[in-house]
DSSP file (Angstrom, degrees, kcal/mol; ACC not computed):
  #  RESIDUE AA STRUCTURE BP1 BP2  ACC     N-H-->O    O-->H-N    N-H-->O    O-->H-N    TCO  KAPPA ALPHA  PHI   PSI    X-CA   Y-CA   Z-CA
    1    1 A M     >        0   0    0      0, 0.0     4,-1.7     0, 0.0     3,-0.2   0.000 360.0 360.0 360.0 -42.8   15.8   52.4  -28.0
    2    2 A H  H  >  +     0   0    0      1,-0.2     4,-2.2     2,-0.2     3,-0.2   0.905 360.0  52.3 -57.3 -45.5   12.8   53.3  -30.2
    3    3 A N  H  > S+     0   0    0      1,-0.2     4,-2.6     2,-0.2    -1,-0.2   0.877 108.0  51.5 -57.8 -39.4   10.4   51.1  -28.2
    4    4 A F  H  > S+     0   0    0      2,-0.2     4,-2.0     1,-0.2    -1,-0.2   0.825 107.5  52.1 -72.1 -31.0   11.5   52.7  -25.0
    5    5 A I  H  X S+     0   0    0     -4,-1.7     4,-2.6    -3,-0.2    -2,-0.2   0.937 112.0  46.0 -66.1 -47.2   10.8   56.2  -26.3
    6    6 A I  H  X S+     0   0    0     -4,-2.2     4,-2.8     1,-0.2     6,-0.3   0.925 112.1  51.6 -60.6 -44.7    7.3   55.1  -27.4
    7    7 A K  H  X>S+     0   0    0     -4,-2.6     5,-2.0     1,-0.2     4,-0.9   0.896 111.4  47.8 -61.2 -40.3    6.7   53.5  -24.0
    8    8 A Y  H  <5S+     0   0    0     -4,-2.0     3,-0.2     3,-0.2    -1,-0.2   0.932 112.8  47.3 -65.8 -46.1    7.8   56.7  -22.3
    9    9 A L  H  <5S+     0   0    0     -4,-2.6    -2,-0.2     1,-0.2    -1,-0.2   0.895 119.7  38.5 -66.4 -40.5    5.6   58.9  -24.4
   10   10 A F  H  <5S-     0   0    0     -4,-2.8    -1,-0.2     2,-0.4    -2,-0.2   0.580 104.1-129.0 -82.2 -10.0    2.6   56.7  -24.0
   11   11 A Q  T  <5S+     0   0    0     -4,-0.9     2,-0.3    -5,-0.3    -3,-0.2   0.885  86.1  28.1  57.8  39.1    3.4   56.0  -20.4
   12   12 A G  S   <S-     0   0    0     -5,-2.0    -2,-0.4    -6,-0.3    -1,-0.2  -0.941 105.0 -76.9 162.7-176.7    3.0   52.3  -21.3
   13   13 A N  S    S+     0   0    0     -2,-0.3     2,-0.3    -3,-0.1    -6,-0.1   0.546 106.4  12.2 -86.5  -8.0    3.3   49.9  -24.2
   14   14 A F        -     0   0    0     -4,-0.1    -1,-0.1    -7,-0.1     5,-0.0  -0.979  49.8-147.6-160.2 162.1    0.0   50.9  -25.9
   15   15 A S        +     0   0    0     -2,-0.3    -1,-0.1    -3,-0.0    -2,-0.0   0.577  69.7 101.8-111.5 -17.9   -2.7   53.5  -25.9
   16   16 A A  S    S-     0   0    0      1,-0.1     2,-2.1     2,-0.1     3,-0.3  -0.336  86.7-109.9 -63.1 147.9   -5.7   51.3  -26.9
   17   17 A P  S    S+     0   0    0      0, 0.0     4,-0.2     0, 0.0    -1,-0.1  -0.446  80.3 119.6 -81.2  70.7   -7.9   50.2  -24.0
   18   18 A V     >  +     0   0    0     -2,-2.1     4,-2.7     1,-0.1     5,-0.3   0.289  28.2 108.8-117.6   7.4   -6.8   46.6  -24.0
   19   19 A E  H  > S+     0   0    0     -3,-0.3     4,-2.3     1,-0.2     5,-0.2   0.913  83.5  45.7 -53.0 -49.2   -5.3   46.1  -20.6
   20   20 A E  H  > S+     0   0    0      2,-0.2     4,-2.5     1,-0.2     5,-0.2   0.911 112.6  50.4 -64.1 -43.2   -8.2   43.9  -19.4
   21   21 A K  H  > S+     0   0    0      1,-0.2     4,-2.4     2,-0.2    -1,-0.2   0.921 111.9  48.3 -60.0 -43.5   -8.2   41.8  -22.5
   22   22 A L  H  < S+     0   0    0     -4,-2.7    26,-0.3     1,-0.2     4,-0.3   0.893 111.6  49.5 -63.8 -40.6   -4.4   41.3  -22.2
   23   23 A T  H  < S+     0   0    0     -4,-2.3    -1,-0.2    -5,-0.3    -2,-0.2   0.896 116.6  41.0 -65.6 -42.4   -4.7   40.4  -18.6
   24   24 A L  H  < S-     0   0    0     -4,-2.5    -2,-0.2    -5,-0.2    -1,-0.2   0.789 127.5 -89.2 -77.3 -29.7   -7.5   37.8  -19.2
   25   25 A G     <  +     0   0    0     -4,-2.4     2,-0.3    -5,-0.2    24,-0.2   0.216  58.1 156.7 120.2 117.7   -5.9   36.5  -22.4
   26   26 A C        -     0   0    0     -4,-0.3    24,-2.9    -3,-0.0     2,-0.5  -0.893  41.4 -92.6-152.2-179.8   -6.3   37.5  -26.0
   27   27 A K  E     -a   50   0A   0     -2,-0.3    61,-1.9    22,-0.2    62,-1.5  -0.909  36.3-171.2-110.6 133.7   -4.4   37.3  -29.3
   28   28 A V  E     -ab  51  89A   0     22,-2.6    24,-2.3    -2,-0.5     2,-0.4  -0.963   6.0-164.9-126.4 136.2   -2.1   40.1  -30.4
   29   29 A L  E     -ab  52  90A   0     60,-2.4    62,-2.3    -2,-0.4     2,-0.5  -0.983   3.1-166.3-121.8 131.7   -0.4   40.7  -33.8
   30   30 A D  E >   -ab  53  91A   0     22,-2.8    24,-2.5    -2,-0.4     3,-0.5  -0.967  13.2-154.9-115.7 115.0    2.5   43.1  -34.4
   31   31 A V  E 3  S+ab  54  92A   0     60,-2.8    62,-0.7    -2,-0.5    24,-0.2  -0.726  79.8  12.7 -92.3 136.8    3.1   43.7  -38.1
   32   32 A A  T 3  S+     0   0    0     22,-1.7    -1,-0.3    -2,-0.4    23,-0.2   0.952  80.6 171.3  61.8  52.2    6.6   44.8  -39.1
   33   33 A C    X   -     0   0    0     21,-2.0     3,-2.3    -3,-0.5     4,-0.3   0.584  12.7-169.6 -74.9 -12.1    7.8   43.8  -35.6
   34   34 A G  T 3  S-     0   0    0      1,-0.3    -1,-0.2    20,-0.2    25,-0.2  -0.345  72.9  -5.6  57.3-130.8   11.5   44.2  -36.3
   35   35 A P  T 3  S-     0   0    0      0, 0.0    -1,-0.3     0, 0.0    -2,-0.1   0.542  98.0-118.3 -75.3  -5.0   13.6   42.7  -33.4
   36   36 A G    <>  +     0   0    0     -3,-2.3     4,-3.0    24,-0.2     5,-0.2   0.646  64.9 144.0  84.1  14.5   10.3   42.1  -31.4
   37   37 A T  H  > S+     0   0    0     -4,-0.3     4,-2.0     1,-0.2     5,-0.2   0.893  72.4  49.1 -54.9 -45.6   11.1   44.4  -28.5
   38   38 A W  H  > S+     0   0    0     -5,-0.3     4,-2.1     1,-0.2    -1,-0.2   0.918 115.0  44.8 -61.2 -45.9    7.5   45.5  -28.1
   39   39 A L  H  > S+     0   0    0      2,-0.2     4,-3.3     1,-0.2     5,-0.3   0.884 109.4  54.6 -68.7 -40.1    6.2   41.9  -28.2
   40   40 A L  H  X S+     0   0    0     -4,-3.0     4,-1.4     1,-0.2    -1,-0.2   0.912 110.1  48.2 -60.0 -41.4    8.9   40.6  -25.8
   41   41 A D  H  X S+     0   0    0     -4,-2.0     4,-1.4    -5,-0.2    -2,-0.2   0.944 116.3  42.2 -63.3 -49.2    7.9   43.2  -23.3
   42   42 A L  H  X S+     0   0    0     -4,-2.1     4,-3.3     1,-0.2    -2,-0.2   0.901 111.0  54.3 -66.3 -43.3    4.2   42.4  -23.6
   43   43 A A  H  < S+     0   0    0     -4,-3.3    -1,-0.2     1,-0.2    -2,-0.2   0.818 108.9  50.3 -63.1 -30.3    4.6   38.6  -23.7
   44   44 A T  H  < S+     0   0    0     -4,-1.4     3,-0.3    -5,-0.3    -1,-0.2   0.873 116.8  39.8 -73.3 -38.2    6.5   38.7  -20.4
   45   45 A I  H  < S+     0   0    0     -4,-1.4     2,-0.9     1,-0.2    -2,-0.2   0.913 119.8  43.0 -77.5 -45.5    3.9   40.9  -18.7
   46   46 A Y    ><  +     0   0    0     -4,-3.3     3,-1.3     1,-0.2    -1,-0.2  -0.706  63.2 167.4-108.1  79.7    0.7   39.2  -20.1
   47   47 A D  T 3  S+     0   0    0     -2,-0.9    -1,-0.2    -3,-0.3   -24,-0.1   0.587  72.0  61.2 -73.9 -10.3    1.4   35.5  -19.9
   48   48 A K  T 3  S+     0   0    0    -26,-0.3    -1,-0.3   -25,-0.2     2,-0.2   0.543  94.6  77.4 -90.4  -8.2   -2.2   34.6  -20.5
   49   49 A S  S <  S-     0   0    0     -3,-1.3     2,-0.4   -24,-0.2   -22,-0.2  -0.636  76.3-130.8 -98.3 159.2   -2.2   36.2  -23.9
   50   50 A N  E     -a   27   0A   0    -24,-2.9   -22,-2.6    -2,-0.2     2,-0.4  -0.941  22.1-160.9-113.4 132.5   -0.7   34.9  -27.2
   51   51 A F  E     -ac  28  69A   0     17,-3.1    19,-2.3    -2,-0.4     2,-0.4  -0.899   7.8-170.5-120.0 140.5    1.5   37.2  -29.2
   52   52 A F  E     -ac  29  70A   0    -24,-2.3   -22,-2.8    -2,-0.4     2,-0.4  -0.997   3.0-166.0-132.3 129.8    2.5   37.0  -32.9
   53   53 A G  E     -ac  30  71A   0     17,-2.6    19,-3.0    -2,-0.4     2,-0.4  -0.946   4.5-167.8-117.6 137.2    5.2   39.1  -34.6
   54   54 A L  E     +ac  31  72A   0    -24,-2.5   -21,-2.0    -2,-0.4   -22,-1.7  -0.984  15.7 154.7-127.7 131.5    5.5   39.3  -38.4
   55   55 A D  E     - c   0  73A   0     17,-1.9    19,-1.5    -2,-0.4    20,-0.1  -0.989  44.8-132.9-153.0 150.7    8.4   40.8  -40.3
   56   56 A I  S    S+     0   0    0     -2,-0.3    19,-0.1    17,-0.2    -1,-0.1   0.771 100.2  54.1 -72.1 -27.1   10.0   40.4  -43.7
   57   57 A K  S    S-     0   0    0     17,-0.1     2,-2.3    -3,-0.1     3,-0.2  -0.945  84.9-134.5-113.1 125.8   13.5   40.3  -42.1
   58   58 A P        +     0   0    0      0, 0.0     4,-0.1     0, 0.0    15,-0.1  -0.379  58.3 132.3 -80.6  66.1   14.1   37.7  -39.3
   59   59 A V        +     0   0    0     -2,-2.3     3,-0.1   -25,-0.2     0, 0.0   0.363  46.7  98.8 -93.6   5.7   15.9   40.0  -36.9
   60   60 A F  S    S-     0   0    0     -3,-0.2   -24,-0.2     1,-0.1     2,-0.1  -0.498  90.0 -83.3 -87.6 159.5   13.7   38.8  -34.0
   61   61 A P        -     0   0    0      0, 0.0    10,-0.1     0, 0.0    -1,-0.1  -0.391  36.4-170.1 -65.7 138.9   14.8   36.1  -31.5
   62   62 A K  S    S+     0   0    0     -2,-0.1     3,-0.1    -4,-0.1     9,-0.1   0.718  77.9  12.9 -99.5 -26.5   14.3   32.5  -32.7
   63   63 A E  S    S+     0   0    0      1,-0.2     2,-1.2     0, 0.0     0, 0.0   0.773 112.2  62.3-119.6 -52.3   15.0   30.5  -29.6
   64   64 A I  S    S+     0   0    0      0, 0.0    -1,-0.2     0, 0.0    -2,-0.0  -0.684  77.0 107.2 -89.7  99.4   15.1   32.6  -26.4
   65   65 A K  S    S-     0   0    0     -2,-1.2     4,-0.1    -3,-0.1   -25,-0.0  -0.972  75.8 -75.3-161.5 159.2   11.7   34.0  -26.1
   66   66 A P    >   -     0   0    0      0, 0.0     3,-1.4     0, 0.0   -22,-0.1  -0.275  42.5-120.5 -59.7 150.7    8.5   33.6  -23.9
   67   67 A C  T 3  S+     0   0    0      1,-0.3   -20,-0.0   -24,-0.1   -24,-0.0   0.678 110.6  61.4 -69.2 -17.1    6.4   30.5  -24.8
   68   68 A N  T 3  S+     0   0    0    -25,-0.1   -17,-3.1   -18,-0.1     2,-0.4   0.145  92.6  83.1 -93.6  20.3    3.4   32.7  -25.6
   69   69 A L  E <   -c   51   0A   0     -3,-1.4     2,-0.4   -19,-0.2   -17,-0.2  -0.989  52.9-178.3-129.9 130.8    5.3   34.5  -28.4
   70   70 A E  E     -c   52   0A   0    -19,-2.3   -17,-2.6    -2,-0.4     2,-0.4  -0.993  10.9-155.3-128.7 134.7    5.7   33.4  -32.0
   71   71 A F  E     -c   53   0A   0     -2,-0.4     2,-0.4   -19,-0.2   -17,-0.2  -0.890   8.9-165.5-109.0 140.8    7.6   35.2  -34.7
   72   72 A I  E     -c   54   0A   0    -19,-3.0   -17,-1.9    -2,-0.4     2,-0.8  -0.989  16.7-140.9-129.9 128.5    6.9   34.7  -38.4
   73   73 A E  E     +c   55   0A   0     -2,-0.4     2,-0.3   -19,-0.2   -17,-0.2  -0.797  51.5 127.4 -87.8 110.9    9.0   35.7  -41.3
   74   74 A A        -     0   0    0    -19,-1.5     2,-0.6    -2,-0.8   -17,-0.1  -0.985  58.4-115.2-160.4 159.0    6.6   36.9  -44.0
   75   75 A D    >   -     0   0    0     -2,-0.3     3,-2.4     1,-0.1     4,-0.2  -0.909  17.4-147.4-104.4 120.0    5.9   39.9  -46.2
   76   76 A I  G >  S+     0   0    0     -2,-0.6     3,-1.9     1,-0.3    -1,-0.1   0.785  96.4  67.8 -56.2 -27.3    2.7   41.7  -45.4
   77   77 A F  G 3  S+     0   0    0      1,-0.3    -1,-0.3     2,-0.1     3,-0.1   0.523  92.4  59.0 -77.0  -3.0    2.3   42.5  -49.1
   78   78 A D  G <  S-     0   0    0     -3,-2.4    -1,-0.3     1,-0.2    -2,-0.2   0.407 129.1 -93.8 -91.1  -2.0    1.7   38.8  -49.8
   79   79 A G    <   -     0   0    0     -3,-1.9    -1,-0.2    -4,-0.2    -4,-0.1   0.167  47.5 -73.5  95.6 142.5   -1.2   39.1  -47.4
   80   80 A L        -     0   0    0      1,-0.1     2,-1.9    -4,-0.1    -4,-0.1  -0.495  42.2-129.4 -69.3 134.2   -1.1   38.4  -43.7
   81   81 A P  S    S+     0   0    0      0, 0.0     2,-0.3     0, 0.0    -1,-0.1  -0.223  75.2  95.7 -82.6  51.3   -0.9   34.6  -43.1
   82   82 A F  S    S-     0   0    0     -2,-1.9     3,-0.1     1,-0.0    -2,-0.1  -0.928  76.8 -99.5-137.0 159.4   -3.9   34.6  -40.7
   83   83 A R    >   -     0   0    0     -2,-0.3     3,-0.8     1,-0.1     4,-0.2  -0.280  50.5 -86.0 -72.1 162.6   -7.6   33.9  -40.8
   84   84 A D  T 3  S+     0   0    0      1,-0.2    30,-0.3     2,-0.1    -1,-0.1  -0.405 111.2  11.0 -62.5 145.2  -10.2   36.7  -40.9
   85   85 A N  T 3  S+     0   0    0     28,-2.8    -1,-0.2    30,-0.3    30,-0.2   0.828  87.6 132.0  57.2  38.9  -11.2   38.1  -37.4
   86   86 A E    <   +     0   0    0     28,-0.9     2,-0.4    -3,-0.8    29,-0.2   0.764  50.6  62.4 -94.0 -26.3   -8.3   36.3  -35.6
   87   87 A F  E     - d   0 115A   0     27,-3.1    29,-3.3    -4,-0.2   -59,-0.2  -0.814  51.7-161.2-113.5 143.0   -6.8   39.0  -33.4
   88   88 A D  E    S+     0   0A   0    -61,-1.9    32,-2.4    -2,-0.4     2,-0.4   0.759  90.1  22.4 -80.8 -28.1   -8.1   41.1  -30.6
   89   89 A F  E     -bd  28 120A   0    -62,-1.5   -60,-2.4    30,-0.2     2,-0.4  -0.968  66.4-173.5-146.9 121.1   -5.4   43.7  -31.0
   90   90 A T  E     -bd  29 121A   0     30,-2.9    32,-2.7    -2,-0.4     2,-0.4  -0.920   9.8-170.2-117.8 147.8   -3.2   44.5  -34.0
   91   91 A H  E     +bd  30 122A   0    -62,-2.3   -60,-2.8    -2,-0.4     2,-0.4  -0.993  13.8 179.3-141.4 137.6   -0.3   46.9  -33.9
   92   92 A I  E     -bd  31 123A   0     30,-2.3    32,-2.6    -2,-0.4     2,-0.4  -0.992  14.1-171.8-140.1 136.2    2.0   48.5  -36.5
   93   93 A E  E     + d   0 124A   0    -62,-0.7    32,-0.2    -2,-0.4    30,-0.0  -0.963  56.3   4.7-134.1 142.0    4.7   50.9  -35.6
   94   94 A S  S    S+     0   0    0     30,-2.5    31,-0.1    -2,-0.4    -1,-0.1   0.805  90.8 105.4  62.7  35.5    7.2   53.2  -37.4
   95   95 A M    >>  +     0   0    0     29,-0.4     4,-2.1    -3,-0.1     3,-1.2   0.442  42.5  97.6-119.3  -4.9    5.8   52.6  -40.9
   96   96 A V  T 34 S+     0   0    0      1,-0.3     8,-0.1    28,-0.2    44,-0.1   0.891  94.7  34.4 -57.4 -44.4    3.9   55.8  -41.6
   97   97 A N  T 34 S+     0   0    0      1,-0.1    -1,-0.3    30,-0.1    -2,-0.1   0.412 116.7  57.1 -90.9   1.7    6.7   57.5  -43.6
   98   98 A I  T <4 S+     0   0    0     -3,-1.2    -2,-0.2     2,-0.1     2,-0.2   0.831  91.5  71.5 -99.8 -40.9    7.9   54.2  -45.1
   99   99 A L  S  < S-     0   0    0     -4,-2.1     2,-0.1     1,-0.1    37,-0.0  -0.492  75.8-127.6 -83.3 147.3    4.9   52.8  -46.9
  100  100 A T     >  -     0   0    0     -2,-0.2     4,-2.7     1,-0.1     5,-0.2  -0.334  33.9 -99.1 -79.3 170.5    3.4   54.3  -50.1
  101  101 A T  H  > S+     0   0    0      1,-0.2     4,-2.4     2,-0.2     5,-0.2   0.920 126.4  48.9 -56.9 -46.7   -0.2   55.2  -50.4
  102  102 A E  H  > S+     0   0    0      1,-0.2     4,-2.1     2,-0.2    -1,-0.2   0.908 110.9  50.2 -61.0 -42.5   -1.0   52.0  -52.2
  103  103 A Q  H  > S+     0   0    0      1,-0.2     4,-3.0     2,-0.2    -2,-0.2   0.895 110.1  50.6 -64.4 -40.2    0.9   50.0  -49.6
  104  104 A W  H  X S+     0   0    0     -4,-2.7     4,-3.0     2,-0.2     5,-0.3   0.904 107.2  54.0 -64.3 -40.1   -1.1   51.7  -46.8
  105  105 A N  H  X S+     0   0    0     -4,-2.4     4,-1.8     1,-0.2    -2,-0.2   0.938 114.3  41.0 -57.6 -46.1   -4.3   50.9  -48.5
  106  106 A F  H  X S+     0   0    0     -4,-2.1     4,-2.1     2,-0.2    -2,-0.2   0.928 115.1  51.0 -67.1 -45.6   -3.4   47.2  -48.6
  107  107 A T  H  X S+     0   0    0     -4,-3.0     4,-2.6     1,-0.2     5,-0.2   0.922 110.8  47.8 -60.6 -46.9   -1.9   47.2  -45.1
  108  108 A L  H  X S+     0   0    0     -4,-3.0     4,-2.5     1,-0.2    -1,-0.2   0.899 110.5  52.1 -63.1 -39.7   -5.0   48.8  -43.6
  109  109 A S  H  X S+     0   0    0     -4,-1.8     4,-2.2    -5,-0.3    -1,-0.2   0.889 112.1  46.5 -64.0 -37.0   -7.3   46.4  -45.4
  110  110 A E  H  X S+     0   0    0     -4,-2.1     4,-2.1     2,-0.2    -2,-0.2   0.904 111.1  51.0 -71.8 -39.8   -5.2   43.4  -44.0
  111  111 A L  H  X S+     0   0    0     -4,-2.6     4,-1.0     1,-0.2    -2,-0.2   0.914 112.9  46.6 -61.7 -42.6   -5.2   44.8  -40.5
  112  112 A I  H >< S+     0   0    0     -4,-2.5     3,-0.5    -5,-0.2   -27,-0.2   0.925 110.3  54.2 -62.8 -44.8   -9.0   45.2  -40.6
  113  113 A R  H 3< S+     0   0    0     -4,-2.2   -28,-2.8     1,-0.2    -2,-0.2   0.884 113.1  40.1 -59.7 -41.8   -9.4   41.7  -42.1
  114  114 A V  H 3< S+     0   0    0     -4,-2.1   -27,-3.1   -30,-0.3   -28,-0.9   0.583  97.6  91.0 -88.4  -8.9   -7.5   40.0  -39.3
  115  115 A T  E << S-d   87   0A   0     -4,-1.0   -30,-0.3    -3,-0.5   -27,-0.2  -0.746  79.1-120.8 -91.9 131.4   -8.8   42.0  -36.4
  116  116 A K  E >   -     0   0A   0    -29,-3.3     3,-2.5    -2,-0.4     2,-0.1  -0.253  37.9 -89.6 -63.6 151.9  -12.0   40.8  -34.7
  117  117 A P  E 3  S+     0   0A   0      0, 0.0    -1,-0.1     0, 0.0    34,-0.1  -0.449 122.0  24.3 -56.2 133.3  -15.1   42.9  -34.6
  118  118 A G  E 3  S+     0   0A   0      1,-0.3    -2,-0.1    -2,-0.1    33,-0.1   0.364 101.9 121.9  86.3  -5.5  -14.7   45.0  -31.4
  119  119 A G  E <   -     0   0A   0     -3,-2.5     2,-0.4   -32,-0.1    -1,-0.3  -0.150  60.0-113.5 -81.2-178.2  -10.9   44.6  -31.6
  120  120 A Y  E     -d   89   0A   0    -32,-2.4   -30,-2.9    -3,-0.1     2,-0.5  -0.943  16.1-163.6-125.1 141.0   -8.4   47.4  -31.7
  121  121 A I  E     -d   90   0A   0     -2,-0.4     2,-0.5   -32,-0.2   -30,-0.2  -0.993  14.1-166.4-118.1 124.0   -5.9   48.4  -34.4
  122  122 A E  E     -d   91   0A   0    -32,-2.7   -30,-2.3    -2,-0.5     2,-0.6  -0.956   8.4-168.9-118.0 124.1   -3.1   50.7  -33.2
  123  123 A I  E     -d   92   0A   0     -2,-0.5     2,-0.4   -32,-0.2   -30,-0.2  -0.946  15.7-177.2-109.0 115.5   -0.8   52.6  -35.5
  124  124 A T  E     +d   93   0A   0    -32,-2.6   -30,-2.5    -2,-0.6   -29,-0.4  -0.924   9.8 158.1-120.1 136.1    2.1   54.1  -33.7
  125  125 A D        -     0   0    0     -2,-0.4     3,-0.2   -32,-0.2    -2,-0.0  -0.971  32.6-157.7-156.2 141.4    4.8   56.4  -35.0
  126  126 A L  S    S+     0   0    0     -2,-0.3     2,-0.9     1,-0.2    -1,-0.1   0.734  90.0  62.1 -85.0 -24.9    7.3   58.9  -33.7
  127  127 A Y        +     0   0    0      1,-0.1     2,-1.1     2,-0.0    -1,-0.2  -0.551  54.0 153.2-108.5  67.2    7.8   60.6  -37.0
  128  128 A L        +     0   0    0     -2,-0.9    -1,-0.1    -3,-0.2    -3,-0.0  -0.330  23.6 131.2 -90.8  54.1    4.5   62.0  -37.9
  129  129 A N        +     0   0    0     -2,-1.1     2,-0.3     2,-0.1    -1,-0.2  -0.143  30.8 142.7 -96.4  38.4    5.9   64.9  -39.9
  130  130 A I        -     0   0    0      1,-0.1     2,-0.4     2,-0.0    -2,-0.0  -0.608  60.1-114.1 -80.6 134.7    3.6   64.1  -42.8
  131  131 A D    >   -     0   0    0     -2,-0.3     3,-2.7     1,-0.2     6,-0.4  -0.565  24.2-134.2 -64.4 125.3    2.2   67.0  -44.8
  132  132 A K  T 3  S+     0   0    0     -2,-0.4    -1,-0.2     1,-0.3    -2,-0.0   0.651 104.9  56.2 -63.3 -14.5   -1.5   66.9  -44.0
  133  133 A S  T 3  S+     0   0    0      4,-0.1    -1,-0.3     5,-0.0    -2,-0.1   0.448  85.8 109.4 -93.0  -0.9   -2.3   67.4  -47.7
  134  134 A S  S <> S-     0   0    0     -3,-2.7     4,-1.9     1,-0.1     5,-0.2  -0.383  79.4-119.9 -75.2 154.1   -0.2   64.4  -48.7
  135  135 A P  H  > S+     0   0    0      0, 0.0     4,-2.6     0, 0.0     5,-0.2   0.848 111.6  57.4 -62.0 -33.7   -1.9   61.2  -50.0
  136  136 A N  H  > S+     0   0    0      2,-0.2     4,-2.7     1,-0.2     5,-0.3   0.927 106.2  48.2 -63.0 -44.6   -0.5   59.1  -47.1
  137  137 A F  H  > S+     0   0    0     -6,-0.4     4,-2.9     1,-0.2     5,-0.2   0.946 113.8  47.5 -60.3 -47.1   -2.0   61.3  -44.4
  138  138 A Y  H  X S+     0   0    0     -4,-1.9     4,-2.8     1,-0.2     5,-0.3   0.915 112.1  49.8 -61.2 -44.4   -5.4   61.2  -46.2
  139  139 A T  H  X S+     0   0    0     -4,-2.6     4,-2.5     2,-0.2    -1,-0.2   0.927 114.3  43.5 -60.6 -47.0   -5.2   57.4  -46.6
  140  140 A I  H  X S+     0   0    0     -4,-2.7     4,-2.7     2,-0.2     5,-0.2   0.923 114.9  49.7 -67.2 -42.2   -4.4   56.8  -43.0
  141  141 A Y  H  X S+     0   0    0     -4,-2.9     4,-2.2    -5,-0.3    -2,-0.2   0.935 115.0  43.0 -61.0 -46.9   -7.0   59.3  -41.8
  142  142 A K  H  X S+     0   0    0     -4,-2.8     4,-2.4    -5,-0.2    -1,-0.2   0.877 113.5  53.3 -67.5 -37.2   -9.7   57.8  -44.0
  143  143 A G  H  X S+     0   0    0     -4,-2.5     4,-2.7    -5,-0.3    -2,-0.2   0.920 109.8  47.1 -62.5 -43.5   -8.6   54.2  -43.0
  144  144 A C  H  X S+     0   0    0     -4,-2.7     4,-2.7     2,-0.2    -2,-0.2   0.885 110.7  52.5 -66.5 -38.6   -8.8   55.1  -39.3
  145  145 A E  H  X S+     0   0    0     -4,-2.2     4,-2.0    -5,-0.2    -2,-0.2   0.928 112.1  46.2 -60.1 -44.9  -12.3   56.6  -39.9
  146  146 A C  H  X S+     0   0    0     -4,-2.4     4,-2.7     2,-0.2    -2,-0.2   0.913 111.6  50.9 -64.0 -45.4  -13.3   53.4  -41.7
  147  147 A I  H  X S+     0   0    0     -4,-2.7     4,-2.7     1,-0.2    -2,-0.2   0.927 109.6  50.3 -59.1 -47.5  -11.9   51.2  -38.9
  148  148 A H  H  < S+     0   0    0     -4,-2.7    -1,-0.2     1,-0.2    -2,-0.2   0.899 112.8  47.5 -58.9 -40.9  -13.7   53.2  -36.2
  149  149 A F  H  < S+     0   0    0     -4,-2.0    -2,-0.2    -5,-0.2    -1,-0.2   0.912 115.1  44.7 -66.4 -43.8  -16.9   52.8  -38.2
  150  150 A L  H  <        0   0    0     -4,-2.7    -2,-0.2     1,-0.2    -1,-0.2   0.868 360.0 360.0 -71.0 -37.1  -16.5   49.0  -38.8
  151  151 A L     <        0   0    0     -4,-2.7    -1,-0.2    -5,-0.2    -2,-0.2   0.464 360.0 360.0 -90.3 360.0  -15.4   48.1  -35.3
């Protein structure tokens, strides 16, 4: 249900300008993918792209899934199990109010590390009721500023 609300609000599966890349073929990573609903939807639409979902709990499908989609059981806090500059588009959803400031610092550095120069990092959340003076808001804001500068 959550994915469908986001899709309705964005009028699509993402807000980053990646439609052309997805159509031509690129690599996409979804961190904390949960059951993989977002990835399943995209992998079905964009069959020339390769999709990877990572979550600490394997609640994603293991057998019945598109051939261009791979799920990995892993903990982001052990470091993302990918090379530097590997993905054109990285995505994380519904984690803003869950991660601590230290965890956000680490998560943002890992997202930056695995995203190619010129690639996109999208942070999506429905529950942005963060106090703007809180450390998490500041960390995410500064991280996004840094990402924009680097990419």
